[in-house]
Backbone as a ProteinNet text record, in pm:
[ID]
protein_1_A
[PRIMARY]
MKPKAPFQFGSLLLVAALSLPVLMSSAAMAEATQNPPRKGLFAFLMPAADRHARADRHANADEQARAELKAAVQVAVENRPRGRLWCVPFARAVTGVDLRGNAKTWWHQAKGRYERGNEPQIGAVMTFSGSRSMPRGHVAVVSKVLSDREVLIDQANWERNRITLDTRVVDVSAKGDWSQVRVANRDGSLGRVNPVYGFIYN
[TERTIARY]
13198.4	13147.8	13166.2	13187.5	13155.4	13009.1	13025.7	12932.7	12877	12768.5	12639.9	12699.1	12737.7	12727.9	12685.8	12653.4	12559.1	12495.3	12577.9	12466.9	12368.3	12391.5	12282	12144.3	12031.2	11944.8	11910.6	12022.6	12004	11996.9	12073.9	12052.4	11967.7	11829.1	11726.1	11612.3	11625.6	11522.4	11571.9	11724.8	11770.5	11670.7	11670	11639.3	11517.1	11415.4	11268	11253.4	11317.6	11289	11328.9	11403.7	11427.5	11310.4	11276.2	11179.5	11001.1	10998.7	10848.7	10862.7	10958.5	10901.1	10874.3	10896.4	10937.2	10752.9	10713.1	10558.3	10469.7	10551	10456.1	10399.2	10499.4	10470.1	10446.5	10439	10346.9	10196.9	10134.7	10032.7	9937.4	10041	10094.5	10025.1	10095.7	10090.2	9982.7	9922.4	9802.7	9714	9730.6	9574.5	9591.4	9681.4	9685.8	9647.1	9675.7	9649.6	9458.9	9408.6	9274.9	9171.2	9244.7	9223.7	9297.8	9296.2	9427.9	9367.5	9429.8	9508.2	9412.4	9340.8	9262.2	9350	9432.7	9498.3	9632.6	9683	9840.3	9967	10001.7	10204	10210.3	10108.6	10108.6	9996.1	10003	9883.2	9996.9	10114.1	10176.4	10170.5	10149.5	10068.8	9987.7	9880.5	9747.6	9839.3	9708.6	9750.4	9739.3	9801.7	9818.5	9681.9	9614.9	9507.2	9383.4	9427.5	9356.6	9317.3	9466	9481.6	9430.4	9443.3	9350.6	9214.5	9137.4	9007.1	8993.1	9028.9	8982.2	9015	9156.2	9114.1	9060.7	8983.3	8855.1	8745.8	8744	8628.3	8622.6	8695.5	8697.9	8751.6	8764.2	8739.6	8577.8	8512.3	8368	8258.8	8335.1	8263.1	8242.5	8381.9	8427.8	8330.8	8380.4	8270.7	8142.6	8087	7901.7	7905.2	7994.3	7976	7983.7	8031.5	8106.2	7974.1	7911.6	7759.2	7642.6	7644.9	7563.3	7573.7	7667	7710.2	7653.5	7738.1	7730.8	7497.6	7485.1	7294.7	7271.6	7336.1	7231.1	7342	7400.5	7483.6	7351.6	7392.3	7229.3	7112.5	7096.8	6944.6	6970.2	7054.3	7115.2	7100.2	7170.6	7191.5	7068.7	6999.4	6898.7	6782.6	6760.3	6722.5	6700.4	6831.2	6902.8	6820.2	6844.4	6704.8	6751.5	6651.7	6667.4	6760.4	6846.5	6904.2	7050.1	7084.2	7199.4	7178.4	7358.7	7380.2	7485.6	7476.6	7539.9	7608.9	7736.4	7762	7733.3	7614.9	7591.5	7404.6	7326.6	7244.8	7260.2	7382.9	7411	7510.8	7542.4	7606.2	7507.9	7418.3	7334.2	7216.3	7181.7	7127.9	7171.2	7335	7401.4	7426.7	7465.7	7530.8	7411.3	7306.4	7199.6	7277	7363.8	7404	7316.1	7241.2	7104.5	7209.7	7259.8	7308.2	7245.3	7279.4	7206.9	7357.4	7333.8	7375.2	7534.9	7593.3	7742.4	7816.4	7862	7979.5	8120.2	8128.7	8311.4	8210.1	8051.3	7982.6	7955.7	7973.8	7941.7	8019.1	8188.8	8239	8189.6	8149.1	8119.8	8006.5	7879.4	7784.5	7738.3	7845.9	7866.5	7894.1	7939	7992.9	7868.5	7875.5	7802.3	7684	7693.6	7534.6	7598.4	7700.6	7770.7	7954.8	7973.7	8076.8	8260.3	8317.5	8401.4	8588.8	8644	8751.5	8844.4	8948.6	9055.5	9075.3	9017.4	9038.8	8949.3	9012.9	8866.9	8849	8710.1	8599	8473.6	8495.7	8365.8	8221.2	8207.1	8065.9	8069.9	8182.5	8211.5	8229.9	8155.5	8208	8342.3	8397.9	8500.5	8492.3	8513.4	8468.7	8614.5	8594	8693.8	8600	8768.2	8753.6	8715.9	8674.8	8680.3	8842.6	8841.7	9003.6	8938.4	9067.5	9106.3	9014.4	9082.5	8979.3	8864.2	8815.4	8687.4	8623.5	8550.2	8495.3	8404.4	8323.7	8205.8	8277.5	8408.9	8398	8329.1	8423.6	8337.1	8307.1	8145.8	8221.3	8156.7	8253.4	8228.1	8230	8182.6	8193	8263.3	8368.8	8430.8	8367.7	8461.8	8371.4	8486.9	8592.7	8685	8812.4	8861.2	8989.5	9131	9220.4	9277.1	9377.9	9436.9	9571.7	9539.7	9603.7	9599.4	9633.1	9678.6	9710.6	9631.2	9500.4	9519.9	9354.5	9243.1	9102.2	9023.4	8898.7	8819.6	8716.6	8657.9	8521.2	8438	8312.8	8182	8151.7	8120.2	8065.5	8013.9	7921.6	7906.7	7956.5	7953.1	7954.5	8119.3	8253.1	8350.8	8396.6	8382.2	8368.4	8228.4	8224	8074.4	7972.7	7848.8	7726.8	7740.4	7837.1	7869.5	7862	7821.8	7898.5	8001.2	8134.1	8183	8206.5	8262	8242.3	8371	8432.1	8583	8685.4	8678	8780.6	8881.3	8983.3	9119	9151.8	9171.7	9237.5	9330.9	9452.1	9572.2	9588.5	9585.7	9687	9804.2	9819.3	9943.4	10010.4	9935.6	9990.1	10118.3	10151.9	10289.2	10260.4	10133.2	10165.2	10028.9	10052.2	9950.1	9874.9	9721.6	9615	9509.5	9518.4	9442	9394.8	9479	9432.7	9416.8	9537.9	9553.6	9561.8	9513.9	9430.7	9494.5	9530.9	9504.5	9384.5	9312.3	9201.6	9262.6	9204.6	9276.5	9214.4	9234.3	9171.4	9124.7	9053.9	8965.5	9123.4	9231.4	9366.4	9416.9	9388.2	9436.1	9576.1	9624.3	9715.8	9616.6	9702	9654.8	9589.8	9593.1	9518.7	9544.2	9561.3	9603.4	9592.3	9633.5	9588.5	9523.5	9410.3	9321.1	9298.9	9283.7	9235.3	9135.1	9154.6	9034	9031.4	8829.7	8902	8856.7	8810.2	8799.7	8737.2	8661.7	8549.1	8415.7	8339.7	8198.3	8144.3	8118.7	8049	7931	7886.1	7718.6	7637.1
4584	4706.6	4770.9	4927.6	5009.6	5009.8	5050.1	5134	5284.2	5275.9	5360	5515.7	5640.7	5794.7	5766.4	5760.6	5763.8	5916.6	6058.5	6159.5	6125.5	6036.2	6017.4	6021.1	5959	6003.5	6124.6	6152.3	6304.9	6411.1	6353.1	6518.2	6475.5	6345	6391.9	6445	6422.7	6523.3	6671.2	6677.6	6805	6902.6	6816.8	6872.4	6877.5	6780.6	6781.8	6880.2	6978.6	7027.7	7178.9	7190.2	7332.5	7318.9	7232.1	7272.4	7262.2	7260.8	7302.2	7410.5	7534.9	7674.6	7740.4	7651.1	7706.2	7675.5	7550.5	7504.3	7568.3	7606.6	7700.6	7786.3	7937.2	8013.7	8031.5	8001	7888.5	7941.6	7888	7872.9	7960.2	8031	8173.9	8256.9	8255.9	8389	8352.4	8230.7	8177	8263.4	8247.5	8317.3	8435.2	8451.9	8656.7	8701.2	8620.6	8645.6	8696.8	8558.4	8544.9	8646.8	8643.1	8757.6	8823.4	8876.2	9039	9108.6	9102.3	9204.9	9294.2	9365.9	9475.5	9627.9	9595.5	9697.8	9678.6	9732.1	9669.1	9684.7	9553.2	9605	9558.5	9384.5	9330.9	9401.5	9531.3	9655.1	9589.2	9598.4	9641.9	9478.9	9398	9213.5	9266.1	9390.7	9421.7	9418.6	9396.7	9455.6	9548.6	9650.8	9802.6	9846.8	9757.7	9775.4	9796.3	9684.5	9696.6	9796.1	9827.6	9904.8	10095.3	10089.1	10207.5	10184.7	10112.8	10103.1	10078.6	10105.7	10095.6	10240.2	10297	10444.3	10533.2	10498.6	10530.2	10506.7	10402.1	10434.6	10448.8	10489.1	10595.6	10698	10795.6	10871.6	10923.6	10835.9	10841	10804.1	10769.1	10770.3	10900	10966	11103.6	11209.9	11184	11271.6	11296.2	11172.1	11134.5	11219.7	11164.2	11208.7	11332.3	11424.6	11577.9	11630.5	11585.8	11641.4	11622.9	11511	11505.1	11590.8	11617.6	11714.2	11883	11870.1	12042.7	12042.2	11941.9	11968.3	12027.2	11931.5	11960.8	12080.3	12134.7	12275.5	12380.3	12330.9	12450	12403.4	12367.2	12347.3	12412.4	12400.4	12460.8	12570	12657.8	12813.8	12897.7	12754.7	12850.5	12821.3	12768.7	12778.7	12854	12923.2	12949.2	13058	13041.7	13099.6	13277.5	13326.3	13496.9	13474.5	13608.9	13669.4	13558.5	13541.3	13507.3	13293.7	13315	13231	13099.8	12971.9	12876.2	12782.9	12721.1	12620.1	12495	12429	12372.5	12304.6	12389.1	12427.8	12329.7	12391.1	12397.1	12299.4	12211.5	12073.9	11984.2	11971.7	11872.3	11882.1	12004	12029.3	11969.5	11981.3	11942	11796.9	11748	11591.7	11473.2	11505.2	11428.3	11388.4	11448	11357.4	11448.1	11366.3	11449.2	11445.8	11531.3	11589.3	11734.9	11781	11870.6	11961.5	12106.3	12100.4	12153.1	12268.6	12332.4	12257.8	12257.8	12206.8	12065.4	12155.2	12075.1	11932.6	11946.9	11792.6	11698.1	11747.3	11611.8	11512.9	11563.8	11446.3	11302.4	11359.3	11275.6	11208.6	11231.6	11258.2	11159.2	11142.5	11072.7	10895.4	10924.2	10797.4	10726.3	10579.6	10476.9	10485.3	10587.8	10665.7	10708.5	10742.9	10763.5	10695.7	10614.8	10648.8	10699.4	10713.9	10814.8	10782	10895.7	10832.8	10915	10957.1	11031.4	11046.5	10961.4	10955.5	11085.6	11196.5	11290.5	11196.1	11208.8	11173.9	11298.9	11262.7	11348.9	11327.4	11449.7	11462.1	11431.3	11354.3	11401.2	11524.4	11531.4	11651	11642.4	11776	11798.3	11832.4	11782.5	11821.7	11904.8	12023	12116	12110.4	12057.3	12110.9	12223.9	12271.7	12387.3	12446	12540.4	12590.1	12767.1	12864.1	12939.5	13027.9	13015.8	13118.3	13069.8	12931.3	12926.7	12755	12885.3	12798.6	12713.3	12717.5	12618.6	12546.5	12508	12477.2	12499.5	12395	12409.2	12246.3	12288.3	12160	12232.5	12126.9	12207.4	12011.6	12012.9	11954.9	11989.3	11771.8	11794.4	11803.7	11897.1	11858.5	11835	11797	11704.9	11681.6	11618.8	11571.6	11584.8	11670.3	11678.8	11577.9	11560.5	11490.1	11396	11338.7	11272.2	11365.4	11506.9	11616	11747.6	11737.9	11835.1	11795.9	11940.4	11914.2	12020.1	12026.1	12152.7	12139.4	12212.3	12218.5	12344.1	12247	12383.4	12379.5	12528.9	12525.8	12678.2	12708.1	12792.1	12888.5	12998.5	13069.2	13093.7	13022	13028.1	13184.4	13235.8	13407.5	13425.9	13532.5	13544.4	13598.1	13471.4	13509.4	13469.3	13373.7	13381.2	13207.4	13206.9	13028.9	13026.1	12959.3	12971.6	12813.7	12808.8	12672.4	12671.3	12505	12511.9	12544.8	12578.1	12682.9	12522.4	12554.1	12483	12439.8	12332.9	12276.1	12219.7	12257.5	12162.5	12101	11961.7	11916.7	11899.1	11971	12019.5	11932.8	11815.2	11806.3	11688.3	11637.2	11592.6	11417.8	11346.8	11240	11177.6	11313.7	11334.3	11263.6	11244.7	11203.5	11288	11433.8	11566.6	11634.2	11566.1	11640.1	11814.8	11836.8	11985.8	12012.8	12152.3	12157	12370.4	12373.3	12462	12577.9	12660.7	12663	12792.5	12827.5	12915.3	13018.1	13146.7	13278	13303.7	13394.7	13474.1	13497.5	13534.8	13582	13425.5	13344.2	13212.3	13213.2	13265.8	13221.3	13148.2	13084.4	13005.2	13091	13018.5	13113.6	12966.9	13015.1	12912.2	12847.7	12755.3	12562.3	12544.1	12501.5	12452	12318.2	12234.8	12184.4	12088.9	11976.3	11885.2	11748.4	11692	11590.9	11461.7	11469.9	11361.2	11388.4	11314	11308.9	11219.4	11309.9	11199.1	11149.2	11027.3	10952.3	10938.6	10966.9	10933.2	10860.5
8865.5	8855.4	8968.8	8904.2	9013	9099.3	9180.6	9238.6	9202.2	9245.2	9209.4	9274.7	9188.6	9349.4	9366	9527.3	9602.1	9609.2	9544.5	9471.9	9425.1	9354.6	9228.7	9253.2	9394.3	9357.8	9440.5	9540.2	9567.8	9459.3	9307.1	9254.5	9136.5	9173.4	9124	9180.6	9350.9	9434.7	9408.9	9365.1	9336.6	9218.2	9096.8	9030.7	8994.7	9069.8	9119.8	9159.4	9305.1	9401.8	9317.8	9228.3	9156	9051.5	9005.6	8869.8	8959.7	9061	9187.3	9129.3	9188.5	9175.1	9034.7	8970.8	8823.5	8785	8816.6	8808.7	8952.4	9027.9	9132.3	9071.5	8993.2	8915.4	8785.8	8697.5	8616.8	8652	8729.7	8848.2	8847.6	8941.9	9029.2	8875.9	8806.8	8638.8	8618.5	8586.5	8517.2	8618.3	8773.2	8816.7	8823	8875.6	8821.7	8673.5	8630.9	8435.8	8487.8	8516	8506.2	8619.5	8791.2	8865.2	8891.7	8804.5	8869.3	8949.4	9066.7	9211.1	9133.5	9264.6	9246.3	9284.2	9392.3	9458.5	9557.4	9545.1	9688.5	9645.6	9699.6	9655.9	9538	9475.1	9337.9	9236.9	9240.9	9112.4	8967.2	8970	8931.8	8802.1	8856.1	8780.1	8696.3	8749.5	8663.3	8496.4	8344.5	8281.6	8237.8	8158.9	8138.1	8117.7	7978.9	8019.1	8103.1	8233.5	8307.1	8391.3	8407.3	8480.5	8435.3	8325.1	8284.4	8266.9	8236.6	8302.5	8387.5	8478.8	8680.2	8653.5	8564.2	8663.5	8630.9	8455.9	8437.9	8448.7	8534.1	8618.6	8758.6	8820.5	8904.6	8928.5	8752.7	8707.6	8681.6	8648.5	8600.2	8719.7	8816.8	8907.5	8967.6	9051.6	9086.3	8981.5	8901.6	8830.9	8838.7	8824.4	8885.3	9023.8	9111.4	9279.8	9237.3	9177.1	9211.5	9124.1	9005.1	8948.2	9013.7	9113.7	9246.4	9336.5	9391.9	9486.9	9439.5	9340.3	9271.7	9310.7	9184.6	9192.7	9331	9464.5	9547.4	9614	9581	9623.6	9568.8	9470	9399.8	9403.8	9501.9	9562.8	9732	9753.4	9890.2	9854.3	9774.6	9747.1	9719	9648.6	9545.2	9689.1	9873.4	9891.2	10039.5	10034.5	10084.9	10238.3	10368.1	10489.1	10469.4	10471.7	10487.7	10605.6	10633.3	10744.4	10738.9	10869.4	10922.2	10832.4	10784.8	10732.1	10799	10836.3	10939.4	10819.2	10838.9	10799.5	10827	10927.3	10975.1	10911.7	10856.6	10800.2	10647.2	10595	10481.9	10411	10540.6	10519.2	10548.4	10610	10591	10540.8	10424.8	10352.7	10218.4	10184.5	10128.9	10097	10197.1	10244.8	10253.9	10366.2	10405.7	10551	10568.5	10715	10803.4	10930.7	10979.3	11097.1	11128.5	11281.2	11324.3	11462.7	11439.6	11588.3	11609.4	11752.8	11654.4	11705.3	11629.1	11663.1	11540	11421.8	11460.9	11593.8	11683.5	11730	11746.5	11812.3	11680.3	11589.5	11511.9	11460	11520.5	11500.5	11581.9	11687.4	11792.2	11835.9	11740.7	11753.4	11593.8	11540.6	11407.7	11509.6	11609	11613	11634.2	11524.4	11543	11477.3	11364.3	11339.6	11148	11137.7	11007.7	11000.8	10878.7	10894	10868.7	10984.3	10990.1	10937.4	10912.5	10869.2	10855.3	10765.3	10782	10586	10506.1	10388.2	10341.9	10230.5	10163.4	10072.9	10036.3	9956.7	9923.3	9748	9686.6	9846.1	9878	9967.7	10127.7	10152.2	10297.4	10339.5	10453.7	10545.6	10611.1	10623.7	10642	10823.3	10857	11081.4	11161.4	11155.1	11195.3	11394.2	11413.3	11605.6	11605.6	11745.8	11823	11851.6	11797	11881.3	11903.3	11981.9	12024.5	11891.3	11741.6	11689.3	11636.1	11610	11601.4	11645.2	11798.2	11939.5	11909.3	11777.8	11736.2	11659.7	11596.8	11491.2	11391.2	11251.7	11134.6	11069.4	10966.8	10897.9	10755	10632	10502	10439	10310.3	10210.7	10083.6	10139.6	10019.8	9866.9	9769.1	9623	9547.4	9542.6	9455.5	9556.7	9514.9	9581.6	9480	9487.4	9378.3	9426	9528.4	9551	9729.9	9740.1	9913	10005.4	9961.3	10042.2	10035.1	9939.7	9839.2	9825.6	9838.5	9841.1	9791.7	9735.1	9736.1	9835.2	9875.2	9933.8	9955.8	9970.5	9973.8	10061	10138.9	10210.4	10270.1	10413.8	10407.3	10557	10549.6	10655.7	10699.6	10599	10659	10616.2	10518.5	10512.3	10579.7	10639.4	10677.6	10621.6	10614.6	10555.4	10439.5	10406.5	10222.2	10238.9	10103.3	10092.2	9944.3	10024.3	9911.6	9871.1	9748	9631.6	9595.2	9621.2	9554.5	9631.9	9775.3	9790.7	9836.6	9822.9	9810.1	10003.6	9981.5	10147.2	10169.4	10229.5	10211.7	10320.2	10344.8	10437.8	10450.8	10617.8	10651.8	10819	10814.6	10951.8	10920.2	10995.5	11032.8	10954.7	11033	10939.9	10841	10748.2	10617.1	10691.5	10792.5	10842.3	10854.3	10782.2	10780.9	10926.2	11034.4	11143.4	11151.3	11000.9	11089.9	10852.6	10844.1	10770	10747.8	10630.7	10596.7	10512.5	10503.8	10380.5	10303.1	10188.7	10130	10093	10141.2	10147.8	9992.1	9984.1	9856	9766	9842.2	9728.1	9663.6	9768.9	9716.5	9824.8	9911.4	10008.2	10063.1	10127.8	10264.3	10412.5	10493.5	10597.3	10711.4	10831.6	10935.7	10947.7	11045.8	11030.9	11143.4	11111.5	11187.6	11223.3	11314.6	11310	11317.7	11242.8	11181.3	11294.3	11289.1	11346.3	11244.2	11122.9	11015.1	10917.1	10872.3	10756.8	10822.1	10810.9	10793.9	10644.2	10676.3	10517.3	10530.3	10417	10432.6	10292.5
[MASK]
++++++++++++++++++++++++++++++++++++++++++++++++++++++++++++++++++++++++++++++++++++++++++++++++++++++++++++++++++++++++++++++++++++++++++++++++++++++++++++++++++++++++++++++++++++++++++++++++++++++++++

């Protein structure tokens, strides 16, 4: 009788080992189908219909947020005070962010009271820091997000004593963190580079 090949048992282990990843992958795929990831690196695993539905929900939410913002802006415009118009009372009236003082102080005042970040959102307060050309800083309200590096804003007193709506702003920072922006002029051209702290959310 010939002795059994010494690798026969090892072959069975090899077959089992090769089969295991297939079983695990099937389970993982089943779980991904039942609970598709919401976002991130593996978003491609989400069925196309779910991705489209999610995009539609976000679009609807943005439209609703913009409509609510524009209603608040209309109230602020109709109730604008007599005499000099400033950016701070306008931003406070539109967003409900209850901060006072010069615009350049809002970012630090907001710490611990409101969420802050560098991602533009409809209704967020874009907070400009003070500069030589703008010593008191400036605050404006994001009215629409066009892309990761472009938004529209509603604001007061960017043009002296006027309320300007849906003004285009472009992020020109090297890191794409909205720390430097250029604001469109009345003719559509982009103005000087302005320093920005970030966005205050309410």
